[in-house]
C-alpha positions as CSV (number, residue, x, y, z in Angstrom):
1,M,68.8,159.4,-24.0
2,P,72.2,158.2,-24.4
3,N,75.5,160.2,-25.1
4,A,75.5,162.3,-28.3
5,R,73.7,159.5,-29.7
6,R,70.4,160.5,-32.5
7,T,67.6,158.3,-32.3
8,T,65.6,158.3,-35.7
9,N,61.2,157.4,-35.7
10,A,59.7,155.4,-38.8
11,N,59.5,159.1,-40.5
12,G,63.2,159.1,-40.3
13,Y,63.2,162.4,-38.2
14,A,65.7,162.5,-35.2
15,R,66.6,164.1,-32.0
16,D,69.7,164.9,-30.1
17,L,68.6,164.8,-26.4
18,L,72.0,163.9,-24.8
19,K,75.6,164.6,-27.4
20,L,78.8,164.6,-26.8
21,P,80.7,166.7,-24.2
22,Q,81.2,169.6,-26.2
23,S,84.9,170.9,-25.1
24,T,84.2,174.4,-27.5
25,A,80.9,175.3,-27.1
26,R,80.0,179.1,-26.0
27,N,76.9,179.0,-25.0
28,L,77.0,177.9,-21.1
29,S,73.6,179.1,-20.0
30,C,70.5,176.6,-19.6
31,Q,67.1,177.5,-21.2
32,A,65.9,180.4,-18.6
33,G,69.4,182.5,-18.7
34,A,70.8,181.1,-15.4
35,V,74.5,180.4,-15.7
36,I,75.6,176.8,-15.2
37,P,78.3,177.1,-12.2
38,N,82.5,175.7,-13.4
39,S,82.1,173.4,-10.6
40,P,80.7,170.0,-9.8
41,P,77.4,170.5,-8.0
42,K,76.1,168.0,-6.0
43,H,72.9,167.6,-8.3
44,F,70.9,170.2,-10.5
45,T,68.1,170.3,-13.1
46,L,67.8,171.8,-17.0
47,S,64.8,172.1,-18.1
48,V,65.1,171.4,-22.0
49,R,62.5,172.9,-24.4
50,P,61.4,171.3,-27.8
51,D,63.8,173.7,-30.6
52,G,66.5,172.4,-30.9
53,R,68.9,174.6,-28.9
54,E,71.9,172.8,-27.1
55,V,72.1,172.6,-23.0
56,F,75.6,172.9,-21.4
57,L,75.6,170.3,-18.1
58,P,78.0,171.5,-15.8
59,P,81.4,169.9,-15.5
60,L,81.4,167.0,-13.8
61,D,84.2,164.6,-11.3
62,P,85.2,162.4,-13.4
63,G,85.3,159.4,-10.6
64,R,82.5,159.5,-9.6
65,V,78.5,158.2,-11.6
66,Y,75.8,160.3,-12.1
67,Q,72.3,159.3,-12.3
68,V,70.3,161.4,-15.0
69,T,66.5,161.5,-14.3
70,V,63.7,162.8,-17.9
71,H,61.2,163.8,-17.5
72,G,58.5,165.2,-19.1
73,T,56.5,165.2,-22.6
74,C,56.3,167.9,-25.4
75,V,53.3,168.7,-28.1
76,Y,55.0,169.4,-31.9
77,W,51.8,170.1,-34.6
78,E,53.4,168.6,-38.4
79,H,51.3,169.7,-41.4
80,W,50.3,166.1,-43.3
81,F,49.1,167.5,-47.2
82,I,46.1,169.6,-45.9
83,F,45.9,168.6,-42.7
84,V,47.4,170.1,-39.1
85,R,48.1,167.1,-36.6
86,P,49.5,167.6,-32.8
87,K,52.1,164.6,-32.1
88,T,52.5,164.0,-28.3
89,H,55.9,163.0,-27.3
90,D,58.6,162.1,-24.2
91,A,62.1,161.5,-24.4
92,L,62.1,158.5,-26.0
93,Y,59.4,157.6,-27.6
94,E,56.2,158.7,-29.2
95,A,52.7,158.4,-29.5
96,D,51.4,155.1,-30.9
97,E,54.3,155.2,-32.7
98,R,57.4,152.8,-32.7
99,P,60.7,153.5,-30.1
100,L,62.9,155.9,-31.2
101,R,65.4,154.7,-29.4
102,D,67.7,152.5,-31.4
103,S,70.6,152.1,-29.4
104,W,72.7,149.4,-27.3
105,E,75.1,151.3,-25.0
106,F,72.3,151.5,-22.3
107,R,70.8,148.8,-21.9
108,A,72.2,147.2,-18.6
109,S,71.7,150.9,-16.7
110,L,68.2,152.3,-18.5
111,Q,65.2,152.0,-16.2
112,E,62.1,152.8,-17.9
113,D,58.4,154.4,-16.6
114,R,56.3,154.7,-19.4
115,A,53.5,155.4,-18.0
116,A,55.1,157.9,-15.9
117,H,57.4,159.4,-19.1
118,K,60.6,158.8,-16.6
119,Y,63.5,156.9,-17.9
120,T,66.7,156.9,-15.7
121,F,70.2,156.0,-16.6
122,R,73.9,156.3,-15.0
123,I,77.2,158.7,-17.1
124,S,80.4,159.3,-16.1
125,G,81.5,161.9,-15.2
126,T,83.9,164.4,-17.3
127,A,85.6,167.3,-17.2
128,S,84.1,168.4,-20.5
129,R,80.5,169.6,-20.7
130,I,78.1,167.5,-22.0
131,S,75.0,169.4,-23.7
132,A,71.5,168.2,-23.9
133,R,68.8,169.4,-26.9
134,L,65.5,168.5,-28.0
135,S,64.9,168.4,-31.8
136,P,61.0,167.5,-32.1
137,P,61.2,165.1,-35.5
138,G,59.1,168.3,-37.2
139,V,61.6,170.4,-37.7
140,T,61.3,171.1,-41.2
141,Q,58.9,172.9,-43.5
142,W,55.9,171.3,-42.9
143,S,56.2,172.0,-39.5
144,F,54.3,174.2,-36.8
145,W,55.0,175.0,-33.5
146,A,55.8,173.0,-30.4
147,E,55.0,173.6,-27.0
148,G,56.3,172.3,-23.6
149,A,59.3,170.9,-22.0
150,L,61.7,167.3,-20.9
151,T,63.3,168.1,-17.7
152,I,66.5,166.3,-16.8
153,F,67.7,165.4,-13.6
154,V,71.3,164.7,-12.4
155,E,72.4,163.4,-9.2
156,P,76.0,162.1,-7.5
157,L,76.0,158.1,-6.7
158,P,77.6,156.5,-4.0
159,E,81.8,156.4,-4.8
160,A,80.7,152.3,-5.0
161,A,79.0,152.8,-7.4
162,P,80.3,151.2,-11.4
163,S,79.9,152.9,-13.7
164,P,77.9,152.1,-17.6
165,V,81.3,151.4,-19.0
166,Y,82.1,149.0,-15.7
167,D,78.6,147.0,-16.9
168,L,78.6,147.2,-20.3
169,V,82.3,145.3,-19.8
170,R,80.5,143.2,-17.5
171,E,77.6,142.3,-20.0
172,E,79.8,141.6,-22.4
173,R,82.2,139.7,-20.1
174,L,79.1,137.3,-19.3
175,F,78.3,136.4,-22.8
176,K,81.4,135.8,-24.1
177,E,82.0,133.4,-21.2
178,M,78.3,131.7,-21.8
179,R,79.3,132.1,-26.1
180,A,82.2,129.9,-24.7
181,A,81.2,127.8,-22.8
182,E,78.7,126.8,-25.5
183,E,81.1,126.1,-27.9
184,K,83.2,123.8,-25.1
185,A,80.2,122.1,-24.3
186,G,79.6,121.8,-28.1
187,R,83.4,120.2,-28.9
188,D,82.7,117.9,-26.5
189,K,79.9,116.7,-27.1
190,K,81.1,115.8,-31.0
191,A,84.1,114.4,-29.5
192,A,81.9,111.9,-27.7
193,E,79.8,111.1,-30.1
194,E,83.1,110.5,-32.4
195,R,84.6,108.4,-29.7
196,T,81.3,106.5,-29.2
197,A,82.0,105.6,-32.8
198,V,84.9,104.9,-32.9
199,E,84.6,102.7,-30.2
200,S,81.8,100.3,-32.1
201,K,83.7,100.4,-35.3
202,L,86.7,99.7,-33.4
203,A,84.3,96.3,-31.7
204,A,82.6,95.5,-34.9
205,L,86.9,95.5,-36.4
206,R,87.4,93.2,-33.5
207,C,85.6,90.6,-34.5
208,R,86.6,90.6,-38.0
209,A,90.1,90.6,-37.5
210,H,89.4,87.1,-35.0
211,R,87.5,85.2,-37.4
212,E,90.3,86.5,-39.9
213,E,93.5,86.0,-37.7
214,H,95.0,83.1,-39.9
215,F,95.9,86.8,-42.0
216,I,98.7,88.1,-39.8
217,N,100.3,84.5,-40.5
218,P,103.3,85.1,-42.8
219,S,103.0,81.7,-44.8
220,F,99.6,82.5,-45.4
221,Q,99.3,85.5,-46.9
222,Q,101.9,84.4,-49.3
223,N,99.5,81.6,-50.1
224,Y,97.3,84.2,-50.2
225,A,98.4,86.7,-52.7
226,R,99.5,83.6,-54.7
227,H,96.6,81.5,-54.9
228,H,94.4,84.9,-55.4
229,L,96.6,87.5,-57.3
230,Q,92.9,88.4,-60.0
231,E,90.7,89.1,-56.9
232,I,92.9,91.0,-55.3
233,S,94.0,92.7,-58.3
234,S,90.6,93.2,-59.5
235,K,88.6,93.9,-56.3
236,L,90.3,93.0,-52.9
237,K,93.0,95.8,-53.5
238,G,90.5,99.1,-53.7
239,E,88.6,97.5,-50.7
240,W,91.0,97.0,-48.1
241,A,92.8,100.0,-49.2
242,S,89.2,102.2,-48.8
243,E,88.6,100.7,-45.5
244,Y,92.3,101.2,-44.0
245,D,92.9,104.4,-45.2
246,D,88.9,105.4,-43.6
247,L,90.5,103.8,-40.0
248,M,93.6,105.7,-40.3
249,Q,92.3,108.7,-40.5
250,Q,89.4,108.8,-37.9
251,P,90.1,111.3,-35.2
252,G,92.0,109.4,-32.1
253,F,91.1,105.4,-34.2
254,K,94.3,104.5,-34.0
255,Q,96.0,105.0,-30.4
256,L,92.6,103.6,-29.5
257,A,93.1,100.1,-31.2
258,A,96.8,100.2,-29.9
259,K,95.8,100.7,-26.6
260,Q,92.5,98.0,-26.5
261,A,92.4,96.4,-29.5
262,P,96.8,95.8,-30.6
263,E,95.2,92.5,-32.9
264,V,92.8,95.0,-35.3
265,L,96.0,96.8,-36.3
266,A,98.2,94.2,-37.4
267,W,94.6,92.4,-38.8
268,L,95.1,95.7,-41.2
269,E,98.2,95.7,-42.0
270,A,98.1,91.6,-42.9
271,R,95.9,92.2,-45.7
272,V,98.1,95.3,-46.3
273,N,101.0,93.6,-47.1
274,I,99.0,90.8,-48.8
275,V,97.8,93.7,-51.5
276,R,101.8,94.3,-51.2
277,L,103.0,90.7,-52.5
278,A,100.6,90.1,-55.0
279,E,102.3,93.1,-56.4
280,Q,105.0,92.2,-56.4
281,L,104.1,88.7,-58.0
282,L,103.0,90.6,-61.0
283,I,106.1,92.3,-61.7
284,S,108.3,89.2,-60.8
285,P,106.2,86.1,-61.1
286,P,108.4,83.2,-59.9
287,V,110.8,80.7,-61.5
288,L,109.1,77.0,-61.0
289,Q,111.7,74.4,-60.4
290,G,111.5,71.2,-60.5
291,P,113.0,69.8,-56.7
292,K,116.4,69.1,-56.9
293,K,118.9,66.0,-56.7
294,R,119.8,64.7,-53.5
295,K,123.7,63.7,-54.2
296,L,124.2,60.3,-53.6
297,N,127.1,58.6,-51.1
298,S,128.5,55.5,-51.4
299,E,125.5,53.7,-49.5
300,G,123.6,55.5,-51.6
301,V,125.7,53.9,-55.0
302,R,125.1,50.8,-53.0
303,A,121.5,50.8,-52.9
304,L,120.6,51.7,-56.6
305,I,123.0,48.6,-58.1
306,L,121.3,46.4,-55.8
307,R,117.9,47.5,-56.8
308,R,119.3,48.2,-60.6
309,D,120.4,43.8,-60.7
310,E,117.1,43.0,-58.6
311,I,114.8,45.1,-61.0
312,Q,116.8,42.5,-64.1
313,A,116.9,39.1,-61.8
314,V,112.4,39.2,-61.5
315,D,113.1,40.4,-65.3
316,R,114.7,37.1,-66.2
317,I,112.9,35.0,-63.9
318,S,110.0,36.7,-65.9
319,R,110.9,36.2,-69.3
320,K,111.8,32.3,-68.6
321,K,108.0,31.8,-67.0
322,L,106.8,33.6,-69.9
323,K,109.0,31.3,-72.4
324,A,107.3,28.2,-70.8
325,K,104.0,29.0,-71.6
326,M,104.4,29.3,-74.7
327,L,106.3,26.2,-75.3
328,V,103.7,24.6,-73.6
329,K,101.4,26.5,-75.9
330,G,102.8,26.1,-79.1
331,R,103.5,21.6,-79.0
332,A,99.6,21.6,-78.0
333,E,98.8,24.2,-81.3
334,L,100.9,21.5,-83.1
335,E,99.8,18.6,-81.9
336,S,96.4,19.7,-82.5
337,I,97.1,19.6,-86.2
338,P,96.8,16.3,-88.5
339,L,100.2,16.0,-90.0
340,D,103.0,13.4,-90.2
341,P,104.7,13.0,-86.8
342,D,109.0,13.5,-88.5
343,V,106.9,17.0,-89.5
344,K,105.9,17.1,-86.3
345,E,109.2,17.3,-84.0
346,S,109.9,18.5,-86.9
347,L,108.4,21.9,-85.9
348,N,108.2,21.4,-82.5
349,T,111.8,21.4,-82.3
350,E,112.1,25.0,-84.6
351,L,109.7,26.7,-82.4
352,D,111.7,25.7,-79.5
353,E,114.7,27.7,-80.5
354,E,112.8,30.4,-81.5
355,I,111.2,30.8,-78.2
356,R,114.3,30.2,-76.5
357,D,116.1,33.1,-79.0
358,I,113.6,35.5,-77.9
359,G,114.8,38.5,-76.1
360,E,118.3,36.5,-75.3
361,D,120.5,39.5,-77.3
362,N,118.5,42.1,-75.6
363,G,116.7,43.7,-78.2
364,K,119.4,43.7,-80.2
365,G,118.7,42.6,-84.0
366,G,116.3,39.7,-82.4
367,T,112.9,40.0,-80.4
368,T,112.1,42.0,-77.4
369,L,109.0,40.7,-75.4
């Protein structure tokens, strides 16, 4: 029975039990024809019949809250095919059917006693007149007549009584607060889960960074890039870049790592630098250069001269020894040949001269050992 609320049953029929304020209403009398006073009464009772006619309430004090009690039942007869059947209903329900009300505004203040056909709710006072009307669902050419009436009793509540709007606002506020608390709890839970996952990942990375601590050394980075150039270009570059991006894009990872494990960040940056060095080597490979010759001073020159003379002396000694061996060997060979002694002596003399001349001209026009 809310203000100006039309409720519908399963067959599509509608009734208006209490309408919105009617400031232009002409009929100011109740069903019995009694004139409603213009001043707000303390309490009053109206009778509403199921004929669709409006009954107007007197003006109500805008500063007060009123309690409205509707009770009673009505009966109407409906023509259904070739049968005539009675239908019993009260302010909110039809017998053996679903509730005729479908409104949420009065959940906070509505009280039901369905067995007694009694319903109570609160309304705020208004200077405009409020009308009540009862239209049975069968007000069509198939309906015949209706009997009974509903009684509406209106009385003011104490001045401190909250209005229905207050109850609705309070209920909506509580609902929003509960919804906000649930959303906050969900966000907090998600943040805690993300932090736990980041901490677990950071612990695993700390172990890897400790095992590969040498990656932080700049010299090692250069050597690694040079000796593993092909592997870095084909495999490690993509793997390291993917892991680096995933970690750095995780919320709070960089701040947590900087606070609890800065060596992990240094290790990750070292791998990025190795890839950078490898790419530089691919673009401009280093030019191989031999060792630079050291400029000699006077002492170095003197040492080189002495070393040269020593080598030459050793070479001459070795040559003389070799010539002596060859002379002895040549004479032994000639002695074993049966020749005339004069011939042997002549050959020995000639062989001695030839062996002595070997290497004396340092290879110029002669034979060198």
